[in-house]
N, CA, C and O atoms as a MOPAC input file, in Angstrom:
PM7 MOZYME 1SCF
protein

 N      0.82400 1    -1.18900 1     0.00000 1
 C      0.00000 1     0.00000 1     0.00000 1
 C      0.87300 1     1.25800 1     0.00000 1
 O      0.61300 1     2.20500 1    -0.74300 1
 N      1.89900 1     1.25500 1     0.83400 1
 C      2.81100 1     2.40200 1     0.92200 1
 C      3.52600 1     2.62200 1    -0.41100 1
 O      3.71500 1     3.76100 1    -0.84000 1
 N      3.92100 1     1.52700 1    -1.06100 1
 C      4.59900 1     1.59700 1    -2.35700 1
 C      3.68100 1     2.21000 1    -3.41700 1
 O      4.12800 1     3.00600 1    -4.24300 1
 N      2.41300 1     1.84300 1    -3.39300 1
 C      1.44600 1     2.37900 1    -4.34700 1
 C      1.26200 1     3.88000 1    -4.13100 1
 O      1.18500 1     4.64100 1    -5.09600 1
 N      1.19200 1     4.30500 1    -2.87600 1
 C      1.04300 1     5.71900 1    -2.55700 1
 C      2.25100 1     6.51400 1    -3.05400 1
 O      2.09200 1     7.59100 1    -3.62900 1
 N      3.43500 1     5.99900 1    -2.83700 1
 C      4.66000 1     6.66900 1    -3.29400 1
 C      4.65800 1     6.77300 1    -4.81400 1
 O      5.02100 1     7.81100 1    -5.36600 1
 N      4.25600 1     5.71100 1    -5.48700 1
 C      4.19500 1     5.70900 1    -6.95100 1
 C      3.20100 1     6.75600 1    -7.45400 1
 O      3.48400 1     7.46300 1    -8.42000 1
 N      2.04000 1     6.85700 1    -6.80500 1
 C      1.03400 1     7.84400 1    -7.19900 1
 C      1.53000 1     9.27200 1    -6.97800 1
 O      1.32600 1    10.13900 1    -7.82700 1
 N      2.17400 1     9.51500 1    -5.85400 1
 C      2.71900 1    10.84700 1    -5.57800 1
 C      3.79100 1    11.19700 1    -6.60200 1
 O      3.80500 1    12.31200 1    -7.12400 1
 N      4.68100 1    10.26800 1    -6.89200 1
 C      5.74100 1    10.50100 1    -7.87200 1
 C      5.16300 1    10.80700 1    -9.25100 1
 O      5.60600 1    11.74000 1    -9.92100 1
 N      4.17900 1    10.02700 1    -9.67200 1
 C      3.54200 1    10.24500 1   -10.97400 1
 C      2.82600 1    11.59600 1   -11.00500 1
 O      2.91800 1    12.32100 1   -11.99500 1
 N      2.12100 1    11.93500 1    -9.93800 1
 C      1.42300 1    13.21100 1    -9.87000 1
 C      2.37400 1    14.39500 1    -9.91800 1
 O      2.12800 1    15.36100 1   -10.63900 1
 N      3.45500 1    14.32600 1    -9.15600 1
 C      4.45000 1    15.39800 1    -9.18300 1
 C      5.11000 1    15.49500 1   -10.55600 1
 O      5.36600 1    16.59100 1   -11.05300 1
 N      5.38100 1    14.35000 1   -11.15800 1
 C      5.98300 1    14.33800 1   -12.49200 1
 C      5.08900 1    15.02900 1   -13.50900 1
 O      5.56600 1    15.80800 1   -14.33400 1
 N      3.80500 1    14.74800 1   -13.45200 1
 C      2.86200 1    15.37800 1   -14.38700 1
 C      2.73300 1    16.88400 1   -14.11600 1
 O      2.55600 1    17.66800 1   -15.04800 1
 N      2.82000 1    17.28200 1   -12.85800 1
 C      2.81400 1    18.70800 1   -12.52300 1
 C      4.05200 1    19.39300 1   -13.11300 1
 O      3.96000 1    20.49800 1   -13.64900 1
 N      5.18900 1    18.74000 1   -13.01200 1
 C      6.43100 1    19.27700 1   -13.59600 1
 C      6.29300 1    19.40900 1   -15.10600 1
 O      6.71900 1    20.41200 1   -15.67900 1
 N      5.70400 1    18.41200 1   -15.76000 1
 C      5.48400 1    18.47100 1   -17.20900 1
 C      4.59800 1    19.65800 1   -17.55900 1
 O      4.87700 1    20.37400 1   -18.52100 1
 N      3.54500 1    19.87300 1   -16.79800 1
 C      2.62100 1    20.97500 1   -17.05600 1
 C      3.31700 1    22.33000 1   -16.89800 1
 O      3.19300 1    23.19500 1   -17.76400 1
 N      4.04000 1    22.51200 1   -15.80800 1
 C      4.76100 1    23.76600 1   -15.58000 1
 C      5.82200 1    23.96800 1   -16.66200 1
 O      6.02400 1    25.08700 1   -17.13200 1
 N      6.48800 1    22.90500 1   -17.05100 1
 C      7.49400 1    22.98700 1   -18.10600 1
 C      6.85800 1    23.44600 1   -19.41600 1
 O      7.43100 1    24.26000 1   -20.14000 1
 N      5.67500 1    22.92000 1   -19.71300 1
 C      4.97500 1    23.31100 1   -20.93900 1
 C      4.63200 1    24.80200 1   -20.91700 1
 O      4.77600 1    25.49600 1   -21.92400 1
 N      4.18200 1    25.27900 1   -19.76900 1
 C      3.79900 1    26.68500 1   -19.65200 1
 C      4.99400 1    27.63200 1   -19.75100 1
 O      4.85200 1    28.77600 1   -20.18200 1
 N      6.15500 1    27.15700 1   -19.35600 1
 C      7.34200 1    28.03100 1   -19.27700 1
 C      8.43400 1    27.66300 1   -20.27200 1
 O      9.55800 1    28.14900 1   -20.15500 1
 N      8.12800 1    26.82100 1   -21.24000 1
 C      9.19200 1    26.35000 1   -22.12600 1
 C      9.74300 1    27.48700 1   -22.99100 1
 O      9.01600 1    28.40200 1   -23.37600 1
 N     11.03500 1    27.40700 1   -23.28500 1
 C     11.67900 1    28.45800 1   -24.07800 1
 C     11.25500 1    28.38900 1   -25.54600 1
 O     10.74600 1    27.37100 1   -26.01700 1
 N     11.47700 1    29.49000 1   -26.25100 1
 C     11.16800 1    29.51700 1   -27.67900 1
 C     12.17900 1    28.66400 1   -28.44100 1
 O     13.34200 1    28.54800 1   -28.05400 1
 N     11.71200 1    28.08200 1   -29.51300 1
 C     12.58200 1    27.26000 1   -30.36000 1
 C     13.47700 1    28.15400 1   -31.21400 1
 O     13.08800 1    29.24600 1   -31.62900 1
 N     14.66400 1    27.66600 1   -31.45700 1
 C     15.61700 1    28.36200 1   -32.32500 1
 C     15.03800 1    28.45400 1   -33.73800 1
 O     14.45700 1    27.49600 1   -34.24500 1
 N     15.20200 1    29.59900 1   -34.35100 1
 C     14.79300 1    29.78100 1   -35.75100 1
 C     16.03500 1    29.65200 1   -36.62400 1
 O     17.06500 1    30.27400 1   -36.36700 1
 N     15.91200 1    28.83600 1   -37.65200 1
 C     17.01200 1    28.63500 1   -38.59600 1
 C     16.51300 1    28.88900 1   -39.99900 1
 O     15.30700 1    28.95700 1   -40.23900 1
 N     17.45300 1    29.03000 1   -40.93500 1
 C     17.04800 1    29.11800 1   -42.33300 1
 C     16.46900 1    27.76800 1   -42.74200 1
 O     16.70200 1    26.75600 1   -42.08100 1
 N     15.72200 1    27.76200 1   -43.82400 1
 C     15.09900 1    26.52100 1   -44.30000 1
 C     16.15900 1    25.46100 1   -44.55700 1
 O     15.98900 1    24.30400 1   -44.17200 1
 N     17.24400 1    25.84700 1   -45.20100 1
 C     18.30900 1    24.88500 1   -45.51600 1
 C     18.96900 1    24.35700 1   -44.23900 1
 O     19.21200 1    23.15600 1   -44.12200 1
 N     19.25700 1    25.23700 1   -43.29200 1
 C     19.86800 1    24.79700 1   -42.02900 1
 C     18.94200 1    23.83700 1   -41.28400 1
 O     19.39600 1    22.82600 1   -40.74800 1
 N     17.64300 1    24.15300 1   -41.25000 1
 C     16.69800 1    23.29900 1   -40.54700 1
 C     16.58300 1    21.94100 1   -41.23500 1
 O     16.44900 1    20.92100 1   -40.55800 1
 N     16.63000 1    21.90900 1   -42.54900 1
 C     16.59200 1    20.63200 1   -43.26600 1
 C     17.81100 1    19.78000 1   -42.92900 1
 O     17.69300 1    18.56400 1   -42.77200 1
 N     18.97800 1    20.40800 1   -42.81600 1
 C     20.19600 1    19.68300 1   -42.43600 1
 C     20.07300 1    19.13700 1   -41.01800 1
 O     20.46900 1    18.00400 1   -40.74500 1
 N     19.52600 1    19.94100 1   -40.12600 1
 C     19.31700 1    19.51500 1   -38.73800 1
 C     18.33800 1    18.33500 1   -38.69900 1
 O     18.57100 1    17.35000 1   -37.99800 1
 N     17.26100 1    18.44500 1   -39.44500 1
 C     16.26200 1    17.37200 1   -39.48000 1
 C     16.85500 1    16.07700 1   -40.00400 1
 O     16.53200 1    14.99900 1   -39.50400 1
 N     17.70800 1    16.17000 1   -40.99400 1
 C     18.37800 1    14.97700 1   -41.52500 1
 C     19.28700 1    14.35000 1   -40.46400 1
 O     19.28600 1    13.13300 1   -40.28100 1
 N     20.05800 1    15.18600 1   -39.76700 1
 C     20.96200 1    14.68300 1   -38.72500 1
 C     20.18900 1    14.09000 1   -37.55200 1
 O     20.63400 1    13.11600 1   -36.94500 1
 N     19.03600 1    14.67100 1   -37.22900 1
 C     18.24100 1    14.20700 1   -36.08900 1
 C     17.56600 1    12.86800 1   -36.34800 1
 O     17.11000 1    12.22100 1   -35.40500 1
 N     17.49000 1    12.43700 1   -37.60200 1
 C     16.88700 1    11.14200 1   -37.91500 1
 C     17.66800 1     9.98800 1   -37.29100 1
 O     17.13000 1     8.89300 1   -37.12100 1
 N     18.92400 1    10.22700 1   -36.95300 1
 C     19.75800 1     9.18000 1   -36.37100 1
 C     19.65400 1     9.15200 1   -34.84700 1
 O     20.38600 1     8.41200 1   -34.19000 1
 N     18.74100 1     9.95900 1   -34.27900 1
 C     18.60400 1    10.05400 1   -32.82800 1
 C     17.21100 1     9.62900 1   -32.37800 1
 O     16.22800 1     9.83200 1   -33.09100 1
 N     17.13900 1     9.03800 1   -31.19000 1
 C     15.85700 1     8.71100 1   -30.56100 1
 C     16.04300 1     8.83500 1   -29.05000 1
 O     17.05300 1     8.39400 1   -28.50200 1
 N     15.06000 1     9.43700 1   -28.38700 1
 C     15.11500 1     9.60000 1   -26.93900 1
 C     14.17400 1     8.59900 1   -26.28100 1
 O     12.96200 1     8.64800 1   -26.48600 1
 N     14.73300 1     7.70100 1   -25.49700 1
 C     13.95100 1     6.76700 1   -24.69000 1
 C     13.65500 1     7.50000 1   -23.39300 1
 O     14.56500 1     8.00200 1   -22.73200 1
 N     12.36300 1     7.55900 1   -23.02600 1
 C     11.97700 1     8.40400 1   -21.91000 1
 C     10.68600 1     7.92900 1   -21.27400 1
 O      9.96000 1     7.11200 1   -21.83900 1
 N     10.41100 1     8.45600 1   -20.08200 1
 C      9.11700 1     8.32200 1   -19.42200 1
 C      8.49600 1     9.70300 1   -19.44300 1
 O      9.18700 1    10.69100 1   -19.19700 1
 N      7.23000 1     9.79100 1   -19.72500 1
 C      6.55900 1    11.07500 1   -19.88100 1
 C      6.69800 1    11.96900 1   -18.64000 1
 O      7.00000 1    13.15500 1   -18.76900 1
 N      6.48400 1    11.41900 1   -17.45500 1
 C      6.44200 1    12.22800 1   -16.23800 1
 C      7.77400 1    12.27700 1   -15.49200 1
 O      7.81100 1    12.73900 1   -14.35200 1
 N      8.84100 1    11.82600 1   -16.08900 1
 C     10.16200 1    11.85400 1   -15.45300 1
 C     10.72900 1    13.27400 1   -15.52000 1
 O     10.83000 1    13.83700 1   -16.61000 1
 N     11.10500 1    13.86900 1   -14.37500 1
 C     11.63900 1    15.23500 1   -14.38600 1
 C     12.90700 1    15.39000 1   -15.23300 1
 O     13.09200 1    16.42400 1   -15.87400 1
 N     13.75800 1    14.40400 1   -15.24300 1
 C     14.98800 1    14.49300 1   -16.03100 1
 C     14.69300 1    14.37700 1   -17.53100 1
 O     15.38600 1    14.97500 1   -18.35400 1
 N     13.67300 1    13.61500 1   -17.86900 1
 C     13.23600 1    13.52500 1   -19.26400 1
 C     12.60300 1    14.84300 1   -19.69500 1
 O     12.81100 1    15.29500 1   -20.82100 1
 N     11.83300 1    15.45600 1   -18.80300 1
 C     11.22900 1    16.75200 1   -19.09300 1
 C     12.30900 1    17.79100 1   -19.35700 1
 O     12.21200 1    18.57400 1   -20.30100 1
 N     13.32700 1    17.79100 1   -18.52300 1
 C     14.45900 1    18.70800 1   -18.69000 1
 C     15.11200 1    18.51400 1   -20.06000 1
 O     15.44100 1    19.48700 1   -20.73800 1
 N     15.29500 1    17.27700 1   -20.45600 1
 C     15.90700 1    16.95700 1   -21.74300 1
 C     14.99900 1    17.37000 1   -22.90200 1
 O     15.47400 1    17.92300 1   -23.89400 1
 N     13.70200 1    17.10600 1   -22.78300 1
 C     12.75700 1    17.48800 1   -23.83400 1
 C     12.69000 1    19.00400 1   -24.01600 1
 O     12.48700 1    19.48300 1   -25.13200 1
 N     12.85800 1    19.76300 1   -22.93200 1
 C     12.87000 1    21.23600 1   -23.03300 1
 C     14.00400 1    21.69600 1   -23.94700 1
 O     13.81400 1    22.56800 1   -24.79500 1
 N     15.17500 1    21.10400 1   -23.76700 1
 C     16.32700 1    21.47700 1   -24.59300 1
 C     16.09800 1    21.04900 1   -26.03900 1
 O     16.43000 1    21.79000 1   -26.96300 1
 N     15.53800 1    19.87000 1   -26.23900 1
 C     15.23000 1    19.40000 1   -27.59400 1
 C     14.26800 1    20.37900 1   -28.27100 1
 O     14.43400 1    20.70700 1   -29.44600 1
 N     13.26700 1    20.84100 1   -27.52600 1
 C     12.32200 1    21.83100 1   -28.07500 1
 C     13.05100 1    23.13700 1   -28.39300 1
 O     12.86500 1    23.71100 1   -29.46600 1
 N     13.86600 1    23.59500 1   -27.47100 1
 C     14.57400 1    24.85800 1   -27.65900 1
 C     15.50900 1    24.80300 1   -28.86700 1
 O     15.64600 1    25.78700 1   -29.59400 1
 N     16.14800 1    23.66000 1   -29.08000 1
 C     17.05600 1    23.50200 1   -30.22200 1
 C     16.30000 1    23.18100 1   -31.51700 1
 O     16.90800 1    23.05700 1   -32.58100 1
 N     14.97700 1    23.04800 1   -31.42100 1
 C     14.13400 1    22.79200 1   -32.59400 1
 C     14.56000 1    21.50800 1   -33.31000 1
 O     14.77200 1    21.49100 1   -34.52300 1
 N     14.67600 1    20.43800 1   -32.52400 1
 C     15.12600 1    19.15600 1   -33.05400 1
 C     13.95400 1    18.17700 1   -33.15000 1
 O     13.27000 1    17.93800 1   -32.15500 1
 N     13.71600 1    17.61300 1   -34.32600 1
 C     12.63500 1    16.63600 1   -34.48000 1
 C     13.11400 1    15.22800 1   -34.11100 1
 O     13.21500 1    14.34600 1   -34.96300 1
 N     13.40000 1    15.04400 1   -32.83600 1
 C     13.88300 1    13.74700 1   -32.34300 1
 C     12.68000 1    12.88800 1   -31.96300 1
 O     11.72900 1    13.37300 1   -31.35000 1
 N     12.73000 1    11.62200 1   -32.32900 1
 C     11.65000 1    10.69500 1   -31.99100 1
 C     11.71300 1    10.37100 1   -30.49900 1
 O     12.77100 1    10.03200 1   -29.96700 1
 N     10.55800 1    10.48100 1   -29.83200 1
 C     10.44200 1    10.09200 1   -28.42300 1
 C      9.90000 1     8.67100 1   -28.36700 1
 O      8.92600 1     8.33500 1   -29.04100 1
 N     10.54500 1     7.84800 1   -27.55600 1
 C     10.11500 1     6.46000 1   -27.39900 1
 C      9.80100 1     6.20400 1   -25.93300 1
 O     10.65200 1     6.40300 1   -25.06500 1
 N      8.58300 1     5.76400 1   -25.66000 1
 C      8.12600 1     5.51200 1   -24.29600 1
 C      8.73600 1     4.20700 1   -23.78300 1
 O      8.35800 1     3.11900 1   -24.21800 1
 N      9.67100 1     4.33200 1   -22.86600 1
 C     10.39400 1     3.16300 1   -22.35600 1
 C      9.55000 1     2.32000 1   -21.40800 1
 O     10.01800 1     1.29400 1   -20.91300 1
 N      8.31500 1     2.73500 1   -21.14800 1
 C      7.43000 1     1.91800 1   -20.32000 1
 C      6.73100 1     0.85600 1   -21.14300 1
 O      6.20100 1    -0.10800 1   -20.59000 1
 N      6.72200 1     1.01600 1   -22.45800 1
 C      5.98700 1     0.07500 1   -23.30300 1
 C      6.91500 1    -0.66100 1   -24.26700 1
 O      8.02000 1    -0.21700 1   -24.57900 1
 N      6.41200 1    -1.80400 1   -24.72000 1
 C      7.15400 1    -2.62300 1   -25.67700 1
 C      6.91000 1    -2.09000 1   -27.07700 1
 O      5.83200 1    -1.54600 1   -27.31800 1
 N      7.81300 1    -2.20800 1   -27.99000 1
 C      9.10300 1    -2.89100 1   -27.91200 1
 C     10.22400 1    -1.99700 1   -27.38700 1
 O     11.36900 1    -2.43700 1   -27.28100 1
 N      9.89900 1    -0.72700 1   -27.05500 1
 C     10.95700 1     0.22000 1   -26.70000 1
 C     11.66700 1    -0.14400 1   -25.39300 1
 O     12.88000 1     0.03400 1   -25.28100 1
 N     10.93500 1    -0.64300 1   -24.42100 1
 C     11.57100 1    -1.04600 1   -23.15400 1
 C     12.61600 1    -2.13700 1   -23.40700 1
 O     13.72600 1    -2.08700 1   -22.87700 1
 N     12.24200 1    -3.10900 1   -24.21600 1
 C     13.15400 1    -4.20700 1   -24.53500 1
 C     14.35200 1    -3.70300 1   -25.34000 1
 O     15.47900 1    -4.13000 1   -25.09300 1
 N     14.12800 1    -2.80400 1   -26.29600 1
 C     15.23400 1    -2.23600 1   -27.07800 1
 C     16.21900 1    -1.51700 1   -26.17000 1
 O     17.43200 1    -1.66500 1   -26.31700 1
 N     15.69300 1    -0.73900 1   -25.23200 1
 C     16.53900 1     0.00800 1   -24.30900 1
 C     17.36600 1    -0.92600 1   -23.43800 1
 O     18.56300 1    -0.71300 1   -23.24500 1
 N     16.72100 1    -1.95600 1   -22.91700 1
 C     17.43000 1    -2.89500 1   -22.04800 1
 C     18.48900 1    -3.68700 1   -22.81400 1
 O     19.60100 1    -3.87200 1   -22.32000 1
 N     18.15500 1    -4.14800 1   -24.00200 1
 C     19.10800 1    -4.93900 1   -24.78600 1
 C     20.21700 1    -4.07600 1   -25.36900 1
 O     21.38800 1    -4.45200 1   -25.32200 1
 N     19.85400 1    -2.92500 1   -25.91600 1
 C     20.85800 1    -2.07100 1   -26.56300 1
 C     21.70200 1    -1.28900 1   -25.59000 1
 O     22.92700 1    -1.25200 1   -25.70400 1
 N     21.03500 1    -0.65400 1   -24.61700 1
 C     21.74300 1     0.18600 1   -23.66500 1
 C     22.25600 1    -0.56400 1   -22.44800 1
 O     23.15600 1    -0.09300 1   -21.75200 1
 N     21.68500 1    -1.72600 1   -22.19500 1
 C     22.14300 1    -2.53300 1   -21.07900 1
 C     21.31300 1    -2.40000 1   -19.81500 1
 O     21.47800 1    -3.18100 1   -18.87800 1
 N     20.40600 1    -1.40100 1   -19.77800 1
 C     19.54700 1    -1.22800 1   -18.60200 1
 C     18.36700 1    -0.33200 1   -18.95800 1
 O     18.40400 1     0.41800 1   -19.93400 1
 N     17.33000 1    -0.42800 1   -18.15100 1
 C     16.15800 1     0.42300 1   -18.34800 1
 C     16.32700 1     1.62200 1   -17.42100 1
 O     15.94200 1     1.58800 1   -16.25300 1
 N     16.90600 1     2.66900 1   -17.96700 1
 C     17.13800 1     3.91300 1   -17.23600 1
 C     16.89800 1     5.05000 1   -18.22200 1
 O     17.38300 1     5.01100 1   -19.35200 1
 N     16.14800 1     6.06000 1   -17.79100 1
 C     15.82600 1     7.16700 1   -18.68300 1
 C     16.23700 1     8.48800 1   -18.03900 1
 O     16.34600 1     8.57600 1   -16.81600 1
 N     16.46200 1     9.50000 1   -18.84500 1
 C     16.44700 1     9.50200 1   -20.29700 1
 C     17.67500 1     8.79700 1   -20.86300 1
 O     18.72400 1     8.71400 1   -20.22400 1
 N     17.51000 1     8.29500 1   -22.07600 1
 C     18.61300 1     7.67000 1   -22.79400 1
 C     18.49500 1     8.05100 1   -24.26400 1
 O     17.45700 1     7.84800 1   -24.89300 1
 N     19.56500 1     8.59900 1   -24.79000 1
 C     19.59200 1     9.00500 1   -26.19500 1
 C     20.29300 1     7.92800 1   -27.00400 1
 O     21.44400 1     7.58100 1   -26.74000 1
 N     19.57800 1     7.40700 1   -27.99500 1
 C     20.16000 1     6.43000 1   -28.92100 1
 C     20.72800 1     7.21200 1   -30.09700 1
 O     20.00600 1     7.93900 1   -30.77900 1
 N     22.03300 1     7.05600 1   -30.33000 1
 C     22.73100 1     7.78600 1   -31.37700 1
 C     23.26700 1     6.77400 1   -32.37500 1
 O     24.05000 1     5.89300 1   -32.02200 1
 N     22.84300 1     6.90600 1   -33.61600 1
 C     23.32700 1     6.01600 1   -34.67100 1
 C     24.19400 1     6.83400 1   -35.62400 1
 O     23.71000 1     7.73000 1   -36.31400 1
 N     25.49700 1     6.50300 1   -35.64700 1
 C     26.45200 1     7.19300 1   -36.51000 1
 C     27.42500 1     6.18300 1   -37.10100 1
 O     27.91900 1     5.30000 1   -36.40000 1
 N     27.69300 1     6.31700 1   -38.37500 1
 C     28.66900 1     5.46000 1   -39.05400 1
 C     28.39300 1     3.97700 1   -38.82100 1
 O     29.30800 1     3.20700 1   -38.53000 1
 N     27.13400 1     3.58500 1   -38.94800 1
 C     26.70200 1     2.19100 1   -38.74600 1
 C     27.02400 1     1.66600 1   -37.35500 1
 O     27.18100 1     0.46000 1   -37.16200 1
 N     27.12100 1     2.56300 1   -36.39800 1
 C     27.40100 1     2.20300 1   -35.01400 1
 C     26.34200 1     2.85600 1   -34.13100 1
 O     25.93300 1     3.99000 1   -34.38400 1
 N     25.89800 1     2.14600 1   -33.09900 1
 C     24.88600 1     2.67900 1   -32.18900 1
 C     25.51700 1     2.91500 1   -30.82600 1
 O     26.18200 1     2.04400 1   -30.26600 1
 N     25.28500 1     4.13700 1   -30.30100 1
 C     25.74500 1     4.49900 1   -28.95500 1
 C     24.51500 1     4.80700 1   -28.12000 1
 O     23.52400 1     5.32700 1   -28.63100 1
 N     24.58100 1     4.48800 1   -26.84900 1
 C     23.49000 1     4.75800 1   -25.92000 1
 C     24.01700 1     5.71900 1   -24.86300 1
 O     24.95400 1     5.39400 1   -24.13300 1
 N     23.41600 1     6.90000 1   -24.78000 1
 C     23.88200 1     7.92200 1   -23.84500 1
 C     22.83500 1     8.12900 1   -22.75000 1
 O     21.70300 1     8.53400 1   -23.01900 1
 N     23.23700 1     7.84400 1   -21.51800 1
 C     22.37800 1     8.06700 1   -20.35700 1
 C     22.74700 1     9.40400 1   -19.70600 1
 O     23.73700 1    10.03300 1   -20.07900 1
 N     21.95400 1     9.81900 1   -18.75000 1
 C     22.13900 1    11.03800 1   -17.95900 1
 C     21.71700 1    12.28500 1   -18.72800 1
 O     22.27700 1    12.60100 1   -19.77800 1
 N     20.73700 1    12.97700 1   -18.20000 1
 C     20.19000 1    14.16400 1   -18.86300 1
 C     21.26500 1    15.22200 1   -19.11100 1
 O     21.27300 1    15.84700 1   -20.17200 1
 N     22.16800 1    15.43300 1   -18.15900 1
 C     23.23300 1    16.42600 1   -18.33500 1
 C     24.13300 1    16.10300 1   -19.50800 1
 O     24.49300 1    16.99300 1   -20.27900 1
 N     24.50000 1    14.84300 1   -19.65300 1
 C     25.35500 1    14.41900 1   -20.77200 1
 C     24.62100 1    14.56600 1   -22.10400 1
 O     25.20100 1    15.00800 1   -23.09600 1
 N     23.34400 1    14.19200 1   -22.11600 1
 C     22.54700 1    14.30000 1   -23.34100 1
 C     22.41400 1    15.76000 1   -23.75200 1
 O     22.59700 1    16.09600 1   -24.92200 1
 N     22.09900 1    16.62000 1   -22.80500 1
 C     21.93300 1    18.04400 1   -23.09000 1
 C     23.24100 1    18.64500 1   -23.58900 1
 O     23.23500 1    19.43200 1   -24.53600 1
 N     24.34700 1    18.29300 1   -22.97600 1
 C     25.65600 1    18.79200 1   -23.42300 1
 C     25.94800 1    18.34200 1   -24.85300 1
 O     26.40800 1    19.13500 1   -25.67400 1
 N     25.68300 1    17.07500 1   -25.14900 1
 C     25.89400 1    16.54500 1   -26.49200 1
 C     25.04100 1    17.29000 1   -27.52100 1
 O     25.54300 1    17.70100 1   -28.56700 1
 N     23.75400 1    17.46300 1   -27.22300 1
 C     22.84200 1    18.12700 1   -28.15100 1
 C     23.24200 1    19.59500 1   -28.37100 1
 O     23.20400 1    20.09000 1   -29.49700 1
 N     23.62100 1    20.27800 1   -27.30000 1
 C     24.05700 1    21.67200 1   -27.43400 1
 C     25.32500 1    21.79200 1   -28.28000 1
 O     25.43000 1    22.68800 1   -29.11800 1
 N     26.27600 1    20.90000 1   -28.06700 1
 C     27.52400 1    20.94300 1   -28.85500 1
 C     27.24500 1    20.64400 1   -30.32200 1
 O     27.83300 1    21.26300 1   -31.20900 1
 N     26.36500 1    19.71000 1   -30.57200 1
 C     26.11800 1    19.28200 1   -31.94300 1
 C     25.15800 1    20.19500 1   -32.71800 1
 O     25.32100 1    20.37000 1   -33.92600 1
 N     24.15700 1    20.77900 1   -32.03900 1
 C     23.10100 1    21.46500 1   -32.75900 1
 C     22.89200 1    22.94200 1   -32.40300 1
 O     22.14300 1    23.62700 1   -33.09900 1
 N     23.51700 1    23.44500 1   -31.36400 1
 C     23.25600 1    24.83900 1   -30.95200 1
 C     23.90900 1    25.83800 1   -31.89200 1
 O     23.78800 1    27.04600 1   -31.69000 1

C-alpha cells in the first residue's frame, strides 16, 4: 500500500512538472530553411527513450524543443521500446539518447550528458 502511494505521488508530481514545463518552455531556435533541413536529416539518427512524467526527461525534452530538433520520443514503459533500451543500452534507465552514426549505435544516459551533447552538436 505504501509503495502504491509513493508511486502515485511521484507520478502526480511528475505530471505537474510536465505541465509547468509546458507553460514556461523556451522559444525554439529559428534557422534558415536549408539549415533546418540539415538539422532534421541529422536528427533522424537520434531517438530519446523516456518516461513522460520523469523530471529528467522533461528537462531533456525542453532542450530538444529549444534547439528545434525533431527527435523521436520512445516511451520506455511500453514494448518494444523497453526491450530495445534494455538490450541495446544494457539497462532500463531514462532519459537515454540512442545515437546512430557510421553504422554504429551508442546509448547515452544522464540528462546532463545528453543536453551537453545536443548543445555541442546542434546549438
